[in-house]
N, CA, C and O atoms as a GROMACS GRO file, in nm:
protein
  520
    1MET      N    1   0.076  -0.107  -0.007
    1MET     CA    2   0.005   0.006   0.004
    1MET      C    3   0.109   0.114   0.027
    1MET      O    4   0.207   0.117   0.101
    2THR      N    5   0.056   0.206  -0.064
    2THR     CA    6   0.149   0.308  -0.060
    2THR      C    7   0.102   0.437   0.060
    2THR      O    8  -0.001   0.424   0.126
    3ASN      N    9   0.196   0.563   0.076
    3ASN     CA   10   0.204   0.618   0.177
    3ASN      C   11   0.050   0.698   0.169
    3ASN      O   12  -0.009   0.748   0.265
    4ALA      N   13   0.012   0.694   0.052
    4ALA     CA   14  -0.135   0.809   0.035
    4ALA      C   15  -0.238   0.715   0.129
    4ALA      O   16  -0.306   0.752   0.225
    5GLY      N   17  -0.228   0.598   0.076
    5GLY     CA   18  -0.345   0.492   0.135
    5GLY      C   19  -0.340   0.462   0.261
    5GLY      O   20  -0.440   0.425   0.322
    6LEU      N   21  -0.210   0.475   0.323
    6LEU     CA   22  -0.171   0.448   0.480
    6LEU      C   23  -0.202   0.593   0.551
    6LEU      O   24  -0.234   0.597   0.670
    7ASN      N   25  -0.191   0.694   0.483
    7ASN     CA   26  -0.251   0.782   0.531
    7ASN      C   27  -0.387   0.817   0.553
    7ASN      O   28  -0.437   0.853   0.659
    8PHE      N   29  -0.449   0.801   0.427
    8PHE     CA   30  -0.584   0.779   0.446
    8PHE      C   31  -0.633   0.703   0.523
    8PHE      O   32  -0.712   0.760   0.597
    9LEU      N   33  -0.625   0.602   0.540
    9LEU     CA   34  -0.651   0.483   0.641
    9LEU      C   35  -0.621   0.541   0.791
    9LEU      O   36  -0.716   0.540   0.871
   10LYS      N   37  -0.490   0.592   0.834
   10LYS     CA   38  -0.479   0.662   0.964
   10LYS      C   39  -0.588   0.788   0.970
   10LYS      O   40  -0.627   0.818   1.083
   11SER      N   41  -0.626   0.843   0.888
   11SER     CA   42  -0.676   0.973   0.948
   11SER      C   43  -0.851   0.920   0.968
   11SER      O   44  -0.936   0.973   1.039
   12VAL      N   45  -0.864   0.823   0.896
   12VAL     CA   46  -1.004   0.736   0.939
   12VAL      C   47  -1.014   0.671   1.032
   12VAL      O   48  -1.116   0.652   1.099
   13GLU      N   49  -0.895   0.624   1.049
   13GLU     CA   50  -0.904   0.552   1.211
   13GLU      C   51  -0.890   0.622   1.322
   13GLU      O   52  -0.930   0.574   1.428
   14GLN      N   53  -0.833   0.744   1.320
   14GLN     CA   54  -0.851   0.881   1.411
   14GLN      C   55  -1.003   0.901   1.448
   14GLN      O   56  -1.035   0.887   1.566
   15LYS      N   57  -1.086   0.928   1.366
   15LYS     CA   58  -1.203   0.968   1.343
   15LYS      C   59  -1.320   0.843   1.386
   15LYS      O   60  -1.439   0.876   1.375
   16LEU      N   61  -1.298   0.742   1.421
   16LEU     CA   62  -1.376   0.611   1.449
   16LEU      C   63  -1.412   0.600   1.588
   16LEU      O   64  -1.326   0.562   1.667
   17PRO      N   65  -1.549   0.632   1.635
   17PRO     CA   66  -1.564   0.575   1.773
   17PRO      C   67  -1.614   0.438   1.764
   17PRO      O   68  -1.653   0.372   1.668
   18GLY      N   69  -1.601   0.410   1.908
   18GLY     CA   70  -1.636   0.247   1.921
   18GLY      C   71  -1.569   0.145   1.980
   18GLY      O   72  -1.507   0.199   2.070
   19LYS      N   73  -1.549   0.049   1.981
   19LYS     CA   74  -1.448  -0.050   2.026
   19LYS      C   75  -1.340  -0.090   1.918
   19LYS      O   76  -1.355  -0.080   1.796
   20ARG      N   77  -1.219  -0.138   1.988
   20ARG     CA   78  -1.134  -0.142   1.895
   20ARG      C   79  -1.161  -0.247   1.809
   20ARG      O   80  -1.130  -0.222   1.692
   21ALA      N   81  -1.206  -0.350   1.828
   21ALA     CA   82  -1.243  -0.493   1.760
   21ALA      C   83  -1.322  -0.435   1.622
   21ALA      O   84  -1.288  -0.452   1.504
   22GLN      N   85  -1.446  -0.356   1.678
   22GLN     CA   86  -1.543  -0.299   1.562
   22GLN      C   87  -1.448  -0.191   1.463
   22GLN      O   88  -1.448  -0.205   1.340
   23LYS      N   89  -1.391  -0.112   1.513
   23LYS     CA   90  -1.266  -0.022   1.428
   23LYS      C   91  -1.223  -0.125   1.335
   23LYS      O   92  -1.261  -0.135   1.219
   24LYS      N   93  -1.142  -0.199   1.395
   24LYS     CA   94  -1.019  -0.298   1.332
   24LYS      C   95  -1.113  -0.389   1.206
   24LYS      O   96  -1.068  -0.408   1.093
   25ALA      N   97  -1.223  -0.430   1.245
   25ALA     CA   98  -1.323  -0.480   1.138
   25ALA      C   99  -1.340  -0.372   1.030
   25ALA      O  100  -1.330  -0.408   0.913
   26PHE      N  101  -1.355  -0.288   1.049
   26PHE     CA  102  -1.405  -0.179   0.963
   26PHE      C  103  -1.295  -0.127   0.857
   26PHE      O  104  -1.292  -0.112   0.735
   27LEU      N  105  -1.198  -0.105   0.974
   27LEU     CA  106  -1.055  -0.075   0.898
   27LEU      C  107  -1.010  -0.194   0.793
   27LEU      O  108  -0.987  -0.174   0.674
   28LYS      N  109  -1.004  -0.297   0.846
   28LYS     CA  110  -0.952  -0.407   0.738
   28LYS      C  111  -1.046  -0.409   0.598
   28LYS      O  112  -1.004  -0.437   0.486
   29THR      N  113  -1.165  -0.377   0.628
   29THR     CA  114  -1.278  -0.398   0.500
   29THR      C  115  -1.231  -0.264   0.417
   29THR      O  116  -1.223  -0.258   0.294
   30LEU      N  117  -1.204  -0.169   0.501
   30LEU     CA  118  -1.186  -0.032   0.383
   30LEU      C  119  -1.047  -0.055   0.307
   30LEU      O  120  -1.032  -0.056   0.185
   31ALA      N  121  -0.937  -0.073   0.413
   31ALA     CA  122  -0.799  -0.107   0.349
   31ALA      C  123  -0.787  -0.202   0.239
   31ALA      O  124  -0.691  -0.210   0.163
   32ALA      N  125  -0.911  -0.284   0.236
   32ALA     CA  126  -0.895  -0.413   0.142
   32ALA      C  127  -0.941  -0.319   0.002
   32ALA      O  128  -0.889  -0.344  -0.107
   33ASN      N  129  -1.021  -0.234   0.014
   33ASN     CA  130  -1.094  -0.174  -0.076
   33ASN      C  131  -1.015  -0.026  -0.130
   33ASN      O  132  -1.042   0.041  -0.230
   34VAL      N  133  -0.933  -0.008  -0.051
   34VAL     CA  134  -0.834   0.113  -0.065
   34VAL      C  135  -0.725   0.023  -0.131
   34VAL      O  136  -0.697   0.086  -0.233
   35ALA      N  137  -0.647  -0.090  -0.129
   35ALA     CA  138  -0.540  -0.151  -0.173
   35ALA      C  139  -0.606  -0.211  -0.322
   35ALA      O  140  -0.526  -0.226  -0.414
   36GLU      N  141  -0.718  -0.237  -0.341
   36GLU     CA  142  -0.796  -0.280  -0.452
   36GLU      C  143  -0.770  -0.145  -0.572
   36GLU      O  144  -0.721  -0.152  -0.685
   37ARG      N  145  -0.821  -0.031  -0.501
   37ARG     CA  146  -0.797   0.091  -0.587
   37ARG      C  147  -0.668   0.144  -0.609
   37ARG      O  148  -0.659   0.204  -0.717
   38LEU      N  149  -0.585   0.141  -0.553
   38LEU     CA  150  -0.453   0.164  -0.576
   38LEU      C  151  -0.374   0.103  -0.675
   38LEU      O  152  -0.294   0.158  -0.751
   39GLU      N  153  -0.419  -0.070  -0.666
   39GLU     CA  154  -0.351  -0.136  -0.756
   39GLU      C  155  -0.403  -0.103  -0.898
   39GLU      O  156  -0.332  -0.103  -0.998
   40GLU      N  157  -0.521  -0.078  -0.895
   40GLU     CA  158  -0.568  -0.024  -1.033
   40GLU      C  159  -0.507   0.128  -1.106
   40GLU      O  160  -0.477   0.152  -1.223
   41GLU      N  161  -0.506   0.219  -0.979
   41GLU     CA  162  -0.471   0.338  -0.996
   41GLU      C  163  -0.327   0.368  -0.903
   41GLU      O  164  -0.350   0.418  -0.793
   42PRO      N  165  -0.215   0.349  -0.928
   42PRO     CA  166  -0.120   0.351  -0.813
   42PRO      C  167  -0.057   0.485  -0.790
   42PRO      O  168   0.028   0.499  -0.702
   43ALA      N  169  -0.097   0.583  -0.867
   43ALA     CA  170  -0.058   0.713  -0.840
   43ALA      C  171  -0.141   0.814  -0.786
   43ALA      O  172  -0.124   0.936  -0.784
   44LEU      N  173  -0.258   0.728  -0.731
   44LEU     CA  174  -0.380   0.859  -0.641
   44LEU      C  175  -0.261   0.884  -0.530
   44LEU      O  176  -0.152   0.834  -0.504
   45ASP      N  177  -0.338   0.984  -0.482
   45ASP     CA  178  -0.318   1.064  -0.351
   45ASP      C  179  -0.410   1.096  -0.261
   45ASP      O  180  -0.523   1.107  -0.308
   46VAL      N  181  -0.396   1.120  -0.116
   46VAL     CA  182  -0.506   1.113  -0.033
   46VAL      C  183  -0.608   1.206  -0.094
   46VAL      O  184  -0.721   1.157  -0.090
   47ALA      N  185  -0.603   1.298  -0.138
   47ALA     CA  186  -0.724   1.398  -0.217
   47ALA      C  187  -0.797   1.322  -0.298
   47ALA      O  188  -0.918   1.344  -0.294
   48SER      N  189  -0.748   1.209  -0.397
   48SER     CA  190  -0.801   1.132  -0.466
   48SER      C  191  -0.864   1.018  -0.399
   48SER      O  192  -0.975   0.978  -0.434
   49LEU      N  193  -0.802   0.969  -0.307
   49LEU     CA  194  -0.890   0.878  -0.226
   49LEU      C  195  -1.004   0.929  -0.123
   49LEU      O  196  -1.088   0.851  -0.080
   50VAL      N  197  -1.002   1.058  -0.088
   50VAL     CA  198  -1.082   1.104  -0.021
   50VAL      C  199  -1.226   1.130  -0.147
   50VAL      O  200  -1.345   1.117  -0.121
   51GLU      N  201  -1.183   1.158  -0.240
   51GLU     CA  202  -1.292   1.196  -0.361
   51GLU      C  203  -1.377   1.030  -0.384
   51GLU      O  204  -1.498   1.007  -0.394
   52ALA      N  205  -1.265   0.939  -0.388
   52ALA     CA  206  -1.346   0.825  -0.428
   52ALA      C  207  -1.402   0.751  -0.303
   52ALA      O  208  -1.503   0.686  -0.330
   53PHE      N  209  -1.357   0.742  -0.157
   53PHE     CA  210  -1.420   0.696  -0.059
   53PHE      C  211  -1.510   0.786   0.044
   53PHE      O  212  -1.580   0.743   0.136
   54GLY      N  213  -1.490   0.907   0.009
   54GLY     CA  214  -1.532   0.994   0.107
   54GLY      C  215  -1.463   1.017   0.217
   54GLY      O  216  -1.376   0.936   0.248
   55SER      N  217  -1.484   1.128   0.293
   55SER     CA  218  -1.385   1.230   0.364
   55SER      C  219  -1.394   1.134   0.506
   55SER      O  220  -1.497   1.073   0.534
   56PRO      N  221  -1.278   1.131   0.588
   56PRO     CA  222  -1.272   1.063   0.706
   56PRO      C  223  -1.409   1.077   0.781
   56PRO      O  224  -1.487   0.989   0.817
   57GLU      N  225  -1.417   1.227   0.798
   57GLU     CA  226  -1.540   1.236   0.908
   57GLU      C  227  -1.684   1.169   0.819
   57GLU      O  228  -1.775   1.122   0.887
   58LYS      N  229  -1.692   1.169   0.707
   58LYS     CA  230  -1.791   1.088   0.647
   58LYS      C  231  -1.817   0.955   0.675
   58LYS      O  232  -1.927   0.909   0.705
   59LEU      N  233  -1.694   0.884   0.662
   59LEU     CA  234  -1.703   0.740   0.692
   59LEU      C  235  -1.725   0.721   0.835
   59LEU      O  236  -1.814   0.649   0.879
   60ALA      N  237  -1.629   0.795   0.920
   60ALA     CA  238  -1.684   0.767   1.034
   60ALA      C  239  -1.836   0.790   1.099
   60ALA      O  240  -1.891   0.730   1.191
   61ALA      N  241  -1.873   0.883   1.031
   61ALA     CA  242  -2.042   0.905   1.060
   61ALA      C  243  -2.103   0.801   1.033
   61ALA      O  244  -2.176   0.740   1.111
   62GLU      N  245  -2.070   0.762   0.882
   62GLU     CA  246  -2.145   0.650   0.857
   62GLU      C  247  -2.108   0.484   0.936
   62GLU      O  248  -2.186   0.389   0.944
   63PHE      N  249  -1.995   0.489   0.976
   63PHE     CA  250  -1.962   0.374   1.064
   63PHE      C  251  -2.047   0.366   1.193
   63PHE      O  252  -2.107   0.263   1.227
   64ALA      N  253  -2.048   0.512   1.280
   64ALA     CA  254  -2.120   0.534   1.398
   64ALA      C  255  -2.270   0.475   1.397
   64ALA      O  256  -2.325   0.426   1.496
   65GLU      N  257  -2.334   0.488   1.255
   65GLU     CA  258  -2.457   0.491   1.265
   65GLU      C  259  -2.463   0.310   1.262
   65GLU      O  260  -2.565   0.256   1.304
   66THR      N  261  -2.388   0.254   1.227
   66THR     CA  262  -2.405   0.108   1.242
   66THR      C  263  -2.389   0.056   1.390
   66THR      O  264  -2.435  -0.052   1.427
   67LEU      N  265  -2.330   0.130   1.460
   67LEU     CA  266  -2.298   0.134   1.602
   67LEU      C  267  -2.450   0.152   1.686
   67LEU      O  268  -2.550   0.218   1.658
   68ASP      N  269  -2.419   0.062   1.802
   68ASP     CA  270  -2.543   0.110   1.906
   68ASP      C  271  -2.498   0.234   1.998
   68ASP      O  272  -2.384   0.237   2.044
   69ALA      N  273  -2.583   0.328   2.023
   69ALA     CA  274  -2.558   0.419   2.105
   69ALA      C  275  -2.460   0.403   2.222
   69ALA      O  276  -2.357   0.459   2.261
   70LYS      N  277  -2.557   0.279   2.270
   70LYS     CA  278  -2.487   0.251   2.439
   70LYS      C  279  -2.332   0.230   2.440
   70LYS      O  280  -2.262   0.249   2.540
   71GLU      N  281  -2.272   0.176   2.279
   71GLU     CA  282  -2.156   0.080   2.290
   71GLU      C  283  -2.055   0.223   2.253
   71GLU      O  284  -1.932   0.228   2.257
   72ILE      N  285  -2.137   0.319   2.221
   72ILE     CA  286  -2.015   0.469   2.171
   72ILE      C  287  -2.034   0.520   2.348
   72ILE      O  288  -1.933   0.552   2.411
   73LYS      N  289  -2.136   0.519   2.395
   73LYS     CA  290  -2.116   0.584   2.506
   73LYS      C  291  -2.033   0.540   2.646
   73LYS      O  292  -1.982   0.604   2.739
   74LYS      N  293  -2.045   0.413   2.616
   74LYS     CA  294  -1.956   0.317   2.705
   74LYS      C  295  -1.806   0.332   2.686
   74LYS      O  296  -1.717   0.315   2.769
   75ALA      N  297  -1.798   0.369   2.553
   75ALA     CA  298  -1.634   0.336   2.507
   75ALA      C  299  -1.580   0.515   2.540
   75ALA      O  300  -1.461   0.532   2.565
   76PHE      N  301  -1.654   0.611   2.537
   76PHE     CA  302  -1.629   0.720   2.563
   76PHE      C  303  -1.628   0.739   2.724
   76PHE      O  304  -1.550   0.821   2.772
   77GLY      N  305  -1.707   0.671   2.801
   77GLY     CA  306  -1.729   0.693   2.928
   77GLY      C  307  -1.595   0.628   3.010
   77GLY      O  308  -1.566   0.673   3.120
   78TRP      N  309  -1.529   0.539   2.961
   78TRP     CA  310  -1.428   0.465   3.020
   78TRP      C  311  -1.318   0.552   2.977
   78TRP      O  312  -1.222   0.533   3.052
   79LYS      N  313  -1.285   0.661   2.865
   79LYS     CA  314  -1.201   0.752   2.846
   79LYS      C  315  -1.212   0.858   2.943
   79LYS      O  316  -1.114   0.901   3.002
   80LYS      N  317  -1.336   0.902   2.963
   80LYS     CA  318  -1.342   1.029   3.072
   80LYS      C  319  -1.306   0.989   3.192
   80LYS      O  320  -1.239   1.065   3.261
   81ILE      N  321  -1.344   0.857   3.241
   81ILE     CA  322  -1.307   0.831   3.388
   81ILE      C  323  -1.188   0.785   3.394
   81ILE      O  324  -1.169   0.736   3.505
   82VAL      N  325  -1.056   0.773   3.292
   82VAL     CA  326  -0.938   0.759   3.294
   82VAL      C  327  -0.880   0.886   3.301
   82VAL      O  328  -0.787   0.907   3.379
   83LEU      N  329  -0.926   0.976   3.223
   83LEU     CA  330  -0.844   1.117   3.198
   83LEU      C  331  -0.899   1.219   3.348
   83LEU      O  332  -0.833   1.315   3.387
   84ILE      N  333  -1.004   1.183   3.402
   84ILE     CA  334  -1.057   1.253   3.532
   84ILE      C  335  -0.958   1.213   3.639
   84ILE      O  336  -0.905   1.289   3.720
   85GLY      N  337  -0.940   1.078   3.628
   85GLY     CA  338  -0.843   1.043   3.755
   85GLY      C  339  -0.700   1.064   3.732
   85GLY      O  340  -0.635   1.093   3.832
   86VAL      N  341  -0.632   1.052   3.606
   86VAL     CA  342  -0.496   1.110   3.604
   86VAL      C  343  -0.484   1.263   3.618
   86VAL      O  344  -0.375   1.312   3.644
   87ILE      N  345  -0.611   1.351   3.599
   87ILE     CA  346  -0.582   1.463   3.593
   87ILE      C  347  -0.601   1.514   3.743
   87ILE      O  348  -0.546   1.618   3.781
   88ALA      N  349  -0.697   1.422   3.843
   88ALA     CA  350  -0.670   1.447   3.986
   88ALA      C  351  -0.543   1.394   4.064
   88ALA      O  352  -0.497   1.439   4.169
   89PHE      N  353  -0.500   1.297   3.994
   89PHE     CA  354  -0.350   1.276   4.038
   89PHE      C  355  -0.286   1.352   4.024
   89PHE      O  356  -0.213   1.382   4.119
   90LEU      N  357  -0.275   1.444   3.870
   90LEU     CA  358  -0.176   1.514   3.869
   90LEU      C  359  -0.176   1.617   3.950
   90LEU      O  360  -0.073   1.661   4.001
   91LEU      N  361  -0.311   1.670   3.973
   91LEU     CA  362  -0.316   1.816   4.063
   91LEU      C  363  -0.284   1.779   4.188
   91LEU      O  364  -0.227   1.868   4.251
   92ILE      N  365  -0.304   1.652   4.259
   92ILE     CA  366  -0.277   1.637   4.398
   92ILE      C  367  -0.120   1.634   4.415
   92ILE      O  368  -0.057   1.679   4.511
   93TRP      N  369  -0.070   1.569   4.297
   93TRP     CA  370   0.080   1.565   4.320
   93TRP      C  371   0.127   1.707   4.292
   93TRP      O  372   0.213   1.748   4.371
   94LEU      N  373   0.095   1.780   4.209
   94LEU     CA  374   0.090   1.930   4.201
   94LEU      C  375   0.123   1.997   4.302
   94LEU      O  376   0.228   2.058   4.320
   95ILE      N  377  -0.017   1.981   4.408
   95ILE     CA  378  -0.038   2.076   4.544
   95ILE      C  379   0.089   2.017   4.648
   95ILE      O  380   0.140   2.096   4.727
   96GLY      N  381   0.143   1.855   4.640
   96GLY     CA  382   0.230   1.874   4.723
   96GLY      C  383   0.370   1.883   4.703
   96GLY      O  384   0.454   1.899   4.791
   97VAL      N  385   0.392   1.871   4.568
   97VAL     CA  386   0.541   1.974   4.529
   97VAL      C  387   0.537   2.098   4.571
   97VAL      O  388   0.638   2.137   4.629
   98ILE      N  389   0.422   2.198   4.554
   98ILE     CA  390   0.410   2.333   4.588
   98ILE      C  391   0.416   2.346   4.740
   98ILE      O  392   0.478   2.441   4.789
   99ILE      N  393   0.348   2.244   4.827
   99ILE     CA  394   0.368   2.277   4.965
   99ILE      C  395   0.527   2.239   5.009
   99ILE      O  396   0.572   2.290   5.111
  100ALA      N  397   0.613   2.145   4.926
  100ALA     CA  398   0.722   2.080   4.958
  100ALA      C  399   0.816   2.224   4.920
  100ALA      O  400   0.912   2.242   4.994
  101VAL      N  401   0.801   2.302   4.836
  101VAL     CA  402   0.877   2.405   4.776
  101VAL      C  403   0.865   2.524   4.889
  101VAL      O  404   0.959   2.588   4.936
  102VAL      N  405   0.722   2.538   4.920
  102VAL     CA  406   0.700   2.661   5.029
  102VAL      C  407   0.763   2.632   5.160
  102VAL      O  408   0.819   2.719   5.226
  103ASP      N  409   0.752   2.492   5.202
  103ASP     CA  410   0.816   2.451   5.320
  103ASP      C  411   0.964   2.463   5.307
  103ASP      O  412   1.026   2.528   5.392
  104GLY      N  413   1.035   2.397   5.192
  104GLY     CA  414   1.168   2.447   5.155
  104GLY      C  415   1.197   2.578   5.171
  104GLY      O  416   1.283   2.622   5.246
  105HIS      N  417   1.117   2.648   5.094
  105HIS     CA  418   1.178   2.834   5.106
  105HIS      C  419   1.179   2.890   5.273
  105HIS      O  420   1.271   2.959   5.317
  106ASN      N  421   1.087   2.856   5.334
  106ASN     CA  422   1.022   2.886   5.440
  106ASN      C  423   1.127   2.841   5.530
  106ASN      O  424   1.172   2.930   5.603
  107ALA      N  425   1.191   2.696   5.548
  107ALA     CA  426   1.299   2.656   5.615
  107ALA      C  427   1.419   2.731   5.577
  107ALA      O  428   1.480   2.778   5.673
  108ALA      N  429   1.463   2.752   5.472
  108ALA     CA  430   1.559   2.843   5.441
  108ALA      C  431   1.605   2.977   5.474
  108ALA      O  432   1.715   3.020   5.509
  109ASN      N  433   1.488   3.034   5.454
  109ASN     CA  434   1.478   3.162   5.443
  109ASN      C  435   1.377   3.243   5.551
  109ASN      O  436   1.372   3.364   5.570
  110GLY      N  437   1.304   3.146   5.610
  110GLY     CA  438   1.236   3.210   5.701
  110GLY      C  439   1.257   3.190   5.846
  110GLY      O  440   1.352   3.121   5.881
  111TYR      N  441   1.168   3.252   5.946
  111TYR     CA  442   1.210   3.308   6.070
  111TYR      C  443   1.168   3.158   6.142
  111TYR      O  444   1.062   3.104   6.111
  112ASP      N  445   1.265   3.094   6.243
  112ASP     CA  446   1.246   2.994   6.328
  112ASP      C  447   1.232   3.046   6.495
  112ASP      O  448   1.286   3.151   6.530
  113VAL      N  449   1.174   2.982   6.569
  113VAL     CA  450   1.183   3.028   6.678
  113VAL      C  451   1.264   2.895   6.745
  113VAL      O  452   1.224   2.782   6.717
  114VAL      N  453   1.369   2.912   6.830
  114VAL     CA  454   1.460   2.817   6.870
  114VAL      C  455   1.463   2.833   7.051
  114VAL      O  456   1.511   2.932   7.107
  115TYR      N  457   1.407   2.724   7.118
  115TYR     CA  458   1.408   2.706   7.244
  115TYR      C  459   1.546   2.673   7.313
  115TYR      O  460   1.618   2.601   7.243
  116TYR      N  461   1.592   2.707   7.421
  116TYR     CA  462   1.739   2.656   7.486
  116TYR      C  463   1.687   2.646   7.610
  116TYR      O  464   1.649   2.750   7.665
  117GLU      N  465   1.678   2.538   7.668
  117GLU     CA  466   1.670   2.532   7.774
  117GLU      C  467   1.808   2.500   7.866
  117GLU      O  468   1.901   2.440   7.812
  118SER      N  469   1.818   2.540   8.009
  118SER     CA  470   1.952   2.514   8.061
  118SER      C  471   1.880   2.469   8.230
  118SER      O  472   1.757   2.465   8.234
  119ASP      N  473   1.928   2.450   8.311
  119ASP     CA  474   1.909   2.408   8.434
  119ASP      C  475   1.796   2.477   8.500
  119ASP      O  476   1.693   2.429   8.546
  120ASP      N  477   1.844   2.620   8.495
  120ASP     CA  478   1.752   2.715   8.590
  120ASP      C  479   1.678   2.807   8.497
  120ASP      O  480   1.591   2.881   8.543
  121SER      N  481   1.710   2.806   8.365
  121SER     CA  482   1.613   2.904   8.283
  121SER      C  483   1.552   2.882   8.118
  121SER      O  484   1.581   2.778   8.059
  122THR      N  485   1.506   2.939   8.082
  122THR     CA  486   1.473   2.897   7.937
  122THR      C  487   1.502   3.020   7.855
  122THR      O  488   1.469   3.130   7.899
  123TYR      N  489   1.554   3.010   7.750
  123TYR     CA  490   1.595   3.098   7.685
  123TYR      C  491   1.531   3.078   7.522
  123TYR      O  492   1.549   2.981   7.448
  124ILE      N  493   1.438   3.225   7.490
  124ILE     CA  494   1.379   3.173   7.377
  124ILE      C  495   1.435   3.260   7.218
  124ILE      O  496   1.390   3.374   7.202
  125SER      N  497   1.493   3.227   7.152
  125SER     CA  498   1.542   3.340   7.017
  125SER      C  499   1.479   3.300   6.875
  125SER      O  500   1.464   3.200   6.803
  126GLU      N  501   1.451   3.435   6.877
  126GLU     CA  502   1.364   3.436   6.738
  126GLU      C  503   1.444   3.529   6.656
  126GLU      O  504   1.481   3.642   6.688
  127GLY      N  505   1.468   3.460   6.539
  127GLY     CA  506   1.590   3.547   6.447
  127GLY      C  507   1.570   3.435   6.312
  127GLY      O  508   1.523   3.322   6.294
  128ASN      N  509   1.634   3.541   6.233
  128ASN     CA  510   1.652   3.486   6.059
  128ASN      C  511   1.757   3.385   6.102
  128ASN      O  512   1.843   3.444   6.167
  129ASN      N  513   1.785   3.251   6.091
  129ASN     CA  514   1.840   3.152   6.076
  129ASN      C  515   1.914   3.128   5.968
  129ASN      O  516   1.919   3.008   5.938
  130LYS      N  517   1.977   3.206   5.894
  130LYS     CA  518   2.040   3.196   5.788
  130LYS      C  519   2.189   3.133   5.773
  130LYS      O  520   2.242   3.128   5.662
   0.00000   0.00000   0.00000
């Protein structure tokens, strides 16, 4: 298959909703049709393939019509859950890093209260401990 054919199939694949197995079956059929067309006319480019088979968006819409709406929602639901989990983890990690940096800065440049105890009295020293 030519680069134009591979690029066309990749652009279609990126637009397809649904489960991987369903997309793979659809792409296999489309790839066979594209390869057959390229055997007849090897000089075709991506624009010619779009003209012959339709735009990736159109092909994805036609594919989506064959799917059950619940299947599409389920596929997008898991992606959203994983994305939200990753974002939450990164935010918690970022907050921890910010707190550690602020604590480190305060320890290095801030004021500390130091207590000295001896047998008969307690001394309190406040100052910049640089």
